[in-house]
C-alpha positions in Angstrom: 1.4 -53.2 16.9 1.7 -50.6 19.7 -1.2 -50.6 22.2 -3.4 -47.7 23.0 -3.0 -46.5 26.6 -3.7 -43.4 28.8 -1.2 -41.3 26.8 -3.7 -41.3 24.0 -6.7 -40.1 26.2 -8.3 -37.3 24.2 -9.4 -35.7 27.4 -5.9 -35.3 28.7 -4.6 -31.7 28.6 -1.3 -30.1 29.4 -0.2 -27.2 31.7 1.5 -25.9 28.5 -1.6 -24.1 27.4 -0.5 -23.8 23.7 -0.6 -27.6 23.4 -4.3 -27.9 24.1 -6.0 -28.3 20.7 -2.7 -27.7 18.9 -2.9 -28.9 15.3 0.5 -30.7 15.4 1.8 -31.1 18.9 -0.9 -31.8 21.5 0.1 -33.8 24.6 -1.0 -36.9 22.8 1.8 -36.6 20.2 5.1 -35.8 22.1 7.5 -36.2 19.1 11.3 -36.2 19.6 13.8 -33.8 18.0 17.2 -32.3 18.3 17.0 -28.6 19.2 19.3 -25.7 20.1 17.7 -23.4 22.7 19.0 -19.8 22.5 22.8 -19.7 22.9 23.0 -23.4 23.7 24.3 -26.5 22.1 21.9 -29.0 20.4 20.1 -31.4 22.8 17.3 -34.0 22.7 13.9 -32.4 23.1 10.1 -33.0 22.8 7.7 -30.7 21.0 4.7 -29.6 23.0 2.3 -27.0 21.5 4.3 -23.9 20.6 7.2 -24.9 22.9 9.9 -27.5 23.3 11.1 -29.1 26.5 14.7 -30.0 27.0 15.0 -33.7 27.8 18.6 -33.7 28.9 18.0 -30.8 31.3 15.1 -32.8 32.8 17.4 -35.8 33.4 20.0 -33.6 35.0 17.3 -32.1 37.3 16.2 -35.5 38.3 12.8 -35.2 36.7 13.4 -38.1 34.3 14.5 -41.6 35.1 16.6 -42.5 32.1 19.7 -41.1 30.5 18.4 -39.8 27.1 20.0 -39.3 23.7 18.1 -39.5 20.4 20.4 -42.2 19.2 19.4 -44.3 22.2 15.7 -43.5 21.7 15.9 -44.7 18.1 17.8 -47.9 19.0 15.8 -48.8 22.1 12.0 -49.2 21.8 11.6 -49.7 25.5 13.4 -46.4 26.2 11.3 -44.6 23.6 8.1 -45.8 25.2 9.3 -45.1 28.7 10.2 -41.5 27.9 6.8 -41.0 26.3 5.0 -42.2 29.4 7.2 -40.0 31.7 6.7 -36.9 29.5 2.9 -37.5 29.3 2.8 -37.5 33.1 5.2 -34.6 33.5 3.4 -32.3 31.1 -0.1 -33.1 32.2 0.3 -33.0 36.0 0.3 -29.4 37.3 2.4 -30.5 40.3 5.4 -30.4 37.9 4.8 -26.8 36.6 7.3 -25.1 38.9 10.0 -27.7 38.5 9.7 -28.4 34.8 8.8 -25.0 33.4 12.4 -23.7 33.5 13.3 -26.3 30.9 10.6 -25.1 28.5 11.5 -22.9 25.5 9.5 -21.1 22.9 9.9 -23.1 19.7 10.2 -19.9 17.7 13.4 -19.1 19.7 15.1 -22.4 19.0 16.9 -23.9 16.1 15.7 -27.4 15.1 18.3 -29.8 13.5 18.2 -33.2 11.9 17.4 -35.5 14.8 20.4 -37.7 14.2 23.2 -38.3 11.8 21.6 -40.3 9.0 23.8 -43.2 8.1 21.9 -44.4 5.0 18.9 -43.3 3.1 16.8 -45.5 0.8 13.8 -44.2 -1.3 11.1 -46.5 -2.4 8.3 -46.3 -5.0 5.3 -47.5 -3.0 2.7 -45.1 -4.2 0.9 -47.0 -7.0 -1.1 -44.1 -8.3 2.1 -42.1 -8.8 3.7 -45.1 -10.5 0.8 -45.4 -12.9 0.5 -41.7 -13.6 4.2 -41.3 -14.3 4.3 -44.5 -16.2 1.6 -43.3 -18.5 3.6 -40.3 -19.5 6.3 -42.6 -20.9 4.5 -45.9 -21.6 0.8 -45.1 -22.2 -0.1 -48.7 -23.0 1.9 -50.3 -20.2 2.5 -47.9 -17.3 3.6 -50.4 -14.7 6.7 -52.5 -15.3 6.2 -56.3 -14.6 8.0 -56.3 -11.3 6.0 -53.5 -9.6 3.3 -55.6 -8.0 5.7 -58.3 -6.9 8.6 -56.5 -5.3 8.9 -53.1 -3.5 11.0 -51.0 -5.8 13.6 -48.7 -4.3 17.0 -47.1 -4.8 19.8 -45.9 -2.5 19.7 -42.1 -2.1 22.2 -39.6 -0.7 22.1 -39.2 3.1 24.5 -36.3 3.2 22.2 -33.9 1.4 19.1 -34.5 3.7 18.2 -31.3 5.4 15.5 -30.2 8.0 12.5 -28.1 7.1 13.2 -24.5 6.4 16.6 -24.9 4.8 16.6 -23.3 1.3 16.9 -25.5 -1.8 19.5 -24.4 -4.4 18.4 -25.1 -7.9 20.7 -27.9 -9.1 22.8 -28.0 -12.3 23.1 -31.1 -14.4 23.0 -32.6 -17.9 19.9 -32.6 -20.1 19.2 -33.4 -23.7 16.3 -32.1 -25.6 14.4 -34.7 -27.7 15.6 -33.1 -31.0 19.2 -32.5 -29.9 22.2 -34.7 -30.7 24.2 -33.8 -27.6 23.4 -32.9 -24.0 24.0 -29.6 -22.4 24.9 -28.6 -18.8 22.9 -26.1 -16.8 20.3 -25.3 -14.2 17.2 -27.6 -14.0 14.2 -26.2 -15.8 11.8 -28.9 -14.5 12.3 -28.8 -10.8 9.7 -30.8 -8.9 8.7 -32.0 -5.4 7.6 -35.4 -4.2 5.1 -35.9 -1.4 6.4 -38.8 0.8 6.6 -40.1 4.3 10.0 -40.7 5.9 10.5 -43.8 8.1 13.1 -43.8 10.9 14.8 -47.2 11.4 15.0 -48.4 15.0 17.2 -51.2 16.4 18.0 -52.7 13.0 19.7 -56.0 12.2 23.1 -57.6 11.9 24.6 -58.1 8.5 23.4 -61.3 7.0 20.4 -61.6 9.3 17.0 -60.7 7.6 14.1 -59.1 9.5 10.9 -61.2 9.5 7.7 -59.4 8.5 6.2 -60.3 11.9 9.1 -58.4 13.6 9.3 -55.4 11.2 7.2 -53.1 13.3 9.7 -53.3 16.2 12.4 -51.9 13.9 10.4 -48.8 13.0 11.2 -45.9 15.4 9.1 -43.1 13.9 7.9 -41.1 11.0 8.4 -37.7 9.4 7.4 -36.0 6.2 9.8 -36.2 3.3 10.1 -34.1 0.1 12.4 -35.8 -2.4 13.1 -32.8 -4.6 13.5 -34.0 -8.2 15.1 -32.5 -11.4 12.9 -34.2 -13.9 14.9 -33.0 -16.9 18.1 -34.5 -15.5 16.2 -37.7 -14.6 14.8 -38.3 -18.1 18.4 -38.2 -19.5 20.3 -40.0 -16.8 18.0 -42.6 -15.2 18.6 -45.5 -17.7 20.0 -48.0 -17.0 20.8 -47.4 -13.3 18.0 -45.1 -12.0 18.1 -41.7 -10.3 21.4 -39.9 -9.6 22.0 -36.1 -9.9 18.2 -35.7 -10.4 17.7 -36.6 -6.8 20.9 -36.4 -4.8 21.2 -32.5 -4.5 18.7 -32.3 -1.6 15.9 -34.0 0.3 13.9 -32.1 2.9 12.3 -33.7 6.0 10.1 -32.5 8.8 12.6 -32.7 11.8 10.3 -34.2 14.4 10.2 -38.0 15.0 6.5 -38.9 15.3 6.6 -42.2 17.1 4.7 -45.4 16.4 3.2 -45.0 19.9 1.7 -41.6 19.0 0.2 -43.0 15.8 -1.3 -46.1 17.4 -4.9 -44.8 17.2 -4.5 -44.0 13.5 -3.7 -47.5 12.2 -5.8 -48.9 9.3 -6.0 -52.2 7.5 -3.9 -52.2 4.4 -6.3 -51.7 1.4 -7.1 -55.0 -0.3 -5.3 -55.5 -3.6 -7.5 -55.4 -6.7 -8.8 -58.7 -8.1 -6.1 -60.3 -10.2 -3.2 -58.6 -8.5 -0.6 -61.1 -7.3 -0.4 -62.0 -3.6 3.0 -60.9 -2.2 5.6 -63.7 -1.7 5.4 -65.3 1.8 8.3 -63.3 3.2 6.4 -60.1 2.5 3.0 -61.2 3.8 1.9 -60.9 7.5 -1.7 -61.1 8.6 -1.1 -58.6 11.5 0.6 -56.2 9.1 -2.3 -56.4 6.6 -4.8 -55.8 9.4 -3.1 -52.6 10.8 -0.1 -51.7 8.7 -1.5 -48.6 7.0 -1.8 -45.1 8.5 -4.8 -42.8 8.5 -2.9 -39.6 7.6 -4.3 -36.8 5.5 -1.5 -35.2 3.4 -1.4 -31.7 1.9 1.0 -29.9 -0.4 0.8 -26.1 -0.7 2.8 -23.6 -2.8 3.5 -19.9 -2.1 5.4 -18.0 -4.8 7.5 -14.9 -4.2 4.7 -12.8 -5.8 2.1 -14.4 -3.6 4.1 -13.5 -0.5 4.5 -9.9 -1.9 0.7 -9.7 -2.3 0.2 -11.3 1.1 -1.8 -14.1 -0.5 -2.1 -17.5 1.4 -0.4 -20.6 0.2 -2.3 -22.4 -2.6 -3.2 -26.1 -2.2 -1.7 -28.1 -5.0 -2.7 -31.5 -3.6 -4.6 -33.4 -0.9 -3.6 -37.1 -0.6 -3.7 -39.9 2.0 -1.1 -42.3 3.3 -3.4 -45.2 2.7 -2.7 -45.0 -1.0 0.6 -46.8 -0.6 0.6 -50.2 -2.4 3.1 -51.6 0.1 3.1 -51.2 3.9 6.0 -49.6 5.7 6.7 -53.0 7.3 6.9 -54.6 3.8 9.4 -52.0 2.7 11.6 -52.6 5.7 11.4 -56.3 5.5 12.3 -56.4 1.8 15.2 -54.0 2.4 16.7 -56.5 4.9 15.6 -59.7 3.2 19.0 -60.2 1.5 20.8 -59.7 4.8 21.4 -55.9 4.3 22.0 -54.4 7.7 19.7 -51.6 8.7 21.0 -49.3 11.5 19.4 -47.0 14.0 18.8 -43.6 12.4 18.7 -44.9 8.8 15.9 -43.2 6.9 13.5 -44.8 4.4 11.3 -42.8 2.0 8.0 -44.3 0.9 8.0 -42.8 -2.6 5.5 -40.3 -3.8 2.1 -40.9 -2.3 -0.4 -39.8 -4.9 -4.1 -40.5 -4.8 -6.4 -41.7 -7.6 -7.7 -38.3 -8.6 -6.0 -35.3 -10.2 -6.3 -33.2 -7.0 -4.4 -35.8 -5.1 -1.3 -36.0 -7.2 1.9 -35.9 -5.2 4.2 -34.2 -7.8 4.0 -31.4 -10.4 5.0 -33.9 -13.0 1.6 -35.5 -12.5 -0.3 -32.3 -11.8 0.9 -30.5 -14.9 0.9 -33.8 -17.0 4.5 -33.5 -17.7 4.4 -29.8 -18.3 1.5 -29.7 -20.7 -1.1 -28.4 -18.2 0.0 -25.3 -16.3 -1.5 -24.6 -12.8 -3.0 -21.1 -12.5 -2.3 -19.6 -9.0 -4.3 -16.9 -7.1 -1.6 -14.4 -8.1 -2.5 -15.1 -11.8 0.9 -16.7 -12.2 1.2 -20.2 -13.7 3.4 -23.2 -12.9 4.3 -26.4 -14.6 7.4 -26.9 -12.4 8.9 -24.9 -9.6 10.5 -21.5 -10.1 13.1 -19.6 -8.1 11.5 -18.0 -5.0 8.7 -20.6 -4.8 8.1 -22.0 -1.3 6.7 -25.6 -1.1 5.1 -26.9 2.1 4.2 -30.4 3.0 1.9 -31.1 6.0 0.2 -34.2 7.5 -2.7 -34.7 9.9 -3.7 -37.9 11.7 -7.4 -38.2 12.5 -9.5 -40.9 14.1 -12.9 -40.8 15.8 -12.5 -40.6 19.6 -8.9 -39.5 19.6 -7.1 -36.1 19.5 -5.7 -35.3 16.1 -2.0 -34.6 15.7 0.4 -33.6 13.0 4.0 -33.7 11.9 5.0 -30.0 11.7 6.0 -28.4 8.4 8.3 -29.8 5.8 9.1 -26.7 3.7 11.7 -25.2 1.5 12.2 -22.1 -0.7 13.9 -22.5 -4.1 17.0 -20.4 -4.6 18.7 -19.7 -8.0 21.4 -22.0 -9.2 24.9 -21.1 -8.3 
């Protein structure tokens, strides 16, 4: 795993004053993204406080040593680490203020894009509390299928419909069939939901036919983001058998657009929680002692909802859920290793979703399907509105915060979307 060094020093501050004490982007974070400053083309950048700094302009000015593109940063761990070290020095040392400040832009003036063209997207099902809760809705006596504790379950999603935080979500149309109906109907989803997930950016990847060993998996993880796998539950119930999700999932996935690196998250590693007594030990290709010792992440996760009426009344967003990344049954390294175990070639910029990360209590559920118990238990909001699933005008926001004693906390930025009516 990545070592802790002077870039993690909690006493380090930046001459970019908004970074000092910033909830998401202090100088200890330095996430990568693709940004368009005003009237300019997209370019690689780093988030620092309420600003971004243009990496390509810094290279052109001779302030950085390496040619920099985000594709190269994803594919080359050594470059990713080198740029972090250089940026930490550049943004902390006041001798660089006059030379570097011209390449700083207010984040609010910039457009943030997807950081790279995503070649492939795979969504897993690694949150065991979510799997159990959803399973109970359909199989009360046997919520987990026999394979769940032996193999990381996943499906191939749609890369073309992944969008950055802030882009609206158009309510999808599809087929549904009521329990008492003979035939399905086509129309807008009435049970639109969110899923609280982490996204994992693939780094160097592997050649076709060459698996990735669990001991090497961490070197193929280039970063993390938040991921909301929007879900049309009514479509899903009708279409998922026998092949799994299709139109219920492929209409859109929202991610936070900043790549939070493994280096930034080094102080927030945890041991993977021990499996309950009686659970099977993973097969040898999925078991690594180092991964079990530090393969989990100490991330607090939050989901909030703000309806159109709440915005009109100037009410704050309502917290639907508080969960933690440690509730995953499989580590990220296990997900990646399993994905490549049959020789499937992962490539730089591929994206993996962890699956919904719910906790063990009702207030830590990572979807409205769980929170409302399949629509039976409405949530009452501060505006006196109720929700079982998402309605047009609702804004859903995912946030994450990494905390550890003796280190500066950091975040991922927002992962948000507003629901628009079906077209």
